[in-house]
N, C-alpha and C positions, 0 to 999 in steps of 0.2 A: 224549450228552455236552452237560452243561448248559454257560455262559457268562456270567461277572461281568464288569462294568463298573469298573475301577479306574481312579483319576484320578492321575496324578503331577503334584504341587505342585510349579510350578516346575521340571517335567520332572522331577524327582529323587524327592521324597519321594511313597511311593505312598500313597495314602488308598482305602481300603475303602467303595465304594459301598453295599454288600447289593443292588445290583441284578444280580439273577440273570435268566437268558436260558436258552431251551430252543433256539433258533437261533441260530447265529453270526451270520447277517444281521441279527438282529433287535438284537443288540449292538452291530454295527457303526453301525446306525440311530441307537441312544442315543447312542453317540460322537460322531457329526455331529450330532445338537441339541444337545449338552453345547457341542461347538464354537462353532454357533450362536450359542448363549445368550451364552457369552463376547464373541465377535466383536461380537454386538449392544449389550452392556453397553459395551464400550469405545468402539462407535461413539457411543454416547449420552453417555456420559462425554466425547468428544472434542468433539462440538459444545457440549455446558455450555463447556468449558474454554478453547476457542476464543472464546469469547462473555463470557468473567468473567477471563481471566488477561490482564492487561494487558499486562506484556513478554512478546516474543518469547521470550527465553532461558529466563525462568520455564516459560512454556508448554512447551518443547521440552525441559527436563528430566523436569518433572511427567508428560508424555506417554511420555517413552519407560520412567521407573519405573510407571507408569499400564499400559503396554502388557505390560512384563514382570511385572508382577503378574496381568494379566488373559488376555493372550495366551500366557502361558509352562505354562500348567496344558493338559495333553493328556490323552486316556484312551486306555486300551488295554482288551481283549478277552483275560480268560485262560481258561484251562478251570477250571471248577466242580466238585469232587467231588460226588456225590450227598448228602452231610451224615453219612453214616456213619463214626463214630469207629472207627478202626484202633488198637488197643491193641497196642503194643509186646510183642514175647515176652519173658518172662521172664527175666531175666540173672541169674546165680546171686550172691549177694552177694561181694563180695571179701572173702577172708580178710586179716584183722590181720597186718602182716608183725612178725616177733618182734624186740621189743623187744631192744638191744645192751646185755651187763651190763657196766657199770663196771668 
C-alpha cells in the first residue's frame, strides 16, 4: 500500500501535496520534516518580531496570529490507491414518471 501526505491547513482544510510514499514510515518522516519547517519558520519570524515590534501588546497579538497561521498546519498520512480508475457499474436510466393529465 502507498501513503500520501496531506496537509490540514489550520487543522481543518485538507490540501493534497501529491507526495506519495511506498512506506508509511517514509510518509511519517516527511510529515515530521514539514512540522520542523513550520516550527523553524515561526522561530525565525519570532526573533525578527521581538526585535522589530516595539509595543509588547502588538507583539503578543501578532505572535498569536502567526502561531495559528504556521503551527496550525498539520500533516497526516493517508492510504493512497495505485492510481487505477475504478468505474462505477452502469446503473439503469431512471424511467420518467408519467405526467398527470389536467
